[in-house]
C-alpha positions, -999 to 999 in steps of 0.1 A, spaced: -96 317 -739 -125 295 -733 -127 276 -701 -148 259 -679 -147 253 -640 -182 247 -631 -206 221 -645 -222 189 -634 -227 155 -644 -251 124 -637 -230 116 -608 -245 144 -587 -281 128 -591 -298 161 -603 -278 166 -639 -276 142 -670 -247 131 -691 -216 114 -686 -182 128 -676 -171 120 -713 -201 135 -727 -189 171 -711 -155 166 -722 -165 162 -757 -189 192 -754 -160 212 -744 -137 202 -774 -165 205 -799 -169 241 -786 -131 247 -789 -125 250 -752 -89 254 -743 -93 241 -705 -123 219 -690 -125 213 -653 -143 180 -648 -165 191 -620 -195 180 -598 -211 188 -566 -189 172 -539 -202 137 -527 -222 143 -497 -243 116 -476 -257 144 -453 -275 168 -477 -313 168 -467 -327 193 -491 -315 178 -524 -300 148 -542 -262 143 -542 -240 115 -551 -229 94 -522 -195 88 -512 -197 51 -519 -201 60 -556 -168 81 -553 -142 54 -562 -162 45 -592 -165 84 -600 -127 88 -597 -119 58 -620 -141 72 -648 -124 106 -645 -90 90 -646 -101 69 -680 -116 101 -695 -83 119 -688 -61 92 -703 -84 93 -736 -85 128 -741 -58 146 -727 -38 151 -758 -71 170 -772 -79 194 -741 -62 206 -710 -82 189 -683 -82 196 -644 -103 184 -617 -127 207 -595 -155 204 -570 -184 225 -558 -192 223 -524 -209 238 -495 -189 251 -466 -197 227 -437 -172 229 -409 -171 191 -404 -164 183 -440 -136 205 -443 -107 179 -437 -124 156 -462 -123 182 -488 -86 188 -481 -79 154 -485 -95 152 -517 -74 181 -530 -41 166 -518 -47 130 -526 -72 130 -556 -60 161 -571 -93 182 -572 -74 213 -575 -102 241 -579 -129 244 -551 -161 262 -558 -180 274 -529 -216 271 -536 -237 274 -505 -273 259 -511 -281 251 -476 -269 265 -441 -237 252 -425 -254 234 -399 -278 215 -426 -311 232 -413 -320 259 -437 -328 251 -474 -316 283 -491 -338 276 -522 -371 272 -501 -395 302 -499 -401 320 -470 -383 343 -446 -360 356 -470 -344 384 -450 -332 359 -423 -323 333 -450 -299 362 -466 -284 371 -433 -276 332 -426 -266 329 -462 -241 358 -460 -228 346 -428 -221 310 -440 -205 323 -473 -181 345 -455 -171 320 -429 -165 298 -458 -144 322 -478 -124 328 -446 -112 294 -443 -88 302 -473 -97 268 -489 -122 280 -518 -110 295 -552 -143 305 -566 -176 319 -550 -203 303 -572 -234 326 -575 -226 351 -548 -263 368 -557 -281 335 -555 -306 347 -525 -320 374 -549 -343 348 -562 -365 355 -531 -368 393 -538 -385 412 -565 -358 436 -566 -325 443 -545 -331 464 -514 -308 479 -486 -303 448 -466 -295 429 -497 -270 453 -510 -252 455 -476 -252 417 -475 -235 415 -508 -211 442 -501 -197 422 -472 -193 391 -493 -174 410 -520 -153 427 -493 -144 389 -481 -137 378 -518 -115 409 -522 -96 401 -489 -91 364 -493 -86 368 -532 -116 345 -540 -127 346 -576 -165 358 -581 -187 338 -605 -211 351 -632 -236 323 -633 -251 314 -666 -275 290 -649 -295 317 -632 -301 332 -667 -309 300 -680 -334 292 -654 -347 327 -652 -338 329 -615 -330 367 -611 -291 362 -610 -266 375 -620 -282 407 -610 -269 440 -626 -271 463 -595 -252 435 -574 -223 433 -599 -222 471 -604 -218 471 -567 -189 444 -571 -168 469 -593 -162 490 -561 -139 460 -548 -106 445 -562 -122 413 -578 -115 389 -604 -144 373 -623 -152 341 -642 -181 331 -662 -196 297 -656 -222 278 -674 -231 258 -642 -244 231 -670 -264 202 -658 -267 189 -693 -239 188 -719 -261 207 -742 -257 234 -722 -220 238 -716 -217 266 -741 -255 278 -749 -273 310 -751 -274 317 -714 -234 318 -717 -236 341 -746 -258 363 -725 -236 360 -694 -206 371 -716 -227 401 -729 -236 408 -692 -198 410 -682 -192 432 -712 -217 456 -704 -203 463 -670 -170 463 -680 -158 431 -661 -128 413 -671 -129 375 -671 -100 357 -659 -84 324 -667 -76 309 -634 -51 282 -649 
């Protein structure tokens, strides 16, 4: 079953394409399910562009228009990728309850206190430890369904080391305990960022985990491209079973 839970549109301010462009790309690629997804709207994200909450009503209106237009052609649901910020959790819960964003993806790009940019170079080990603690705390809220690019921090290392593997083990243990699905992220392949990492996902097999493959497309042309095919091959090589959430 071809599905997509994690992609981004122009509304996140660092991707391209309308919501409708992604839905049409999914239909053309014979997807059975497509989650209309973006980075959560955020007015306090110092290290990268995000959509502002003032745009949220218009975004929601466009989603409803697209759903009405294509609901008989493809199964459509709503999802969001969000960082774990303690002060935002009630907002996330409200969006899930009132606006039917049913799938929530934890993608921790900066620290929970907004002080550390996890993409910025420098002090890799301390960033890794902070990232690990933030991700685990987010997982343990019980709110998130999917962990995006769990091995994101490999971009700061030439190769995995003992600290890196111990941090990944802690994260996978938390995913197992809280039944959080682990993502194999094709955008890391697309951007040659070092993830998904073979050794890390070999380690993941020690835990009782479920997996999805995400395009993490920031352009509708990338929704099902060579990077996604390579991610599928990566999963097959490791014998990882890809799940359908809905």
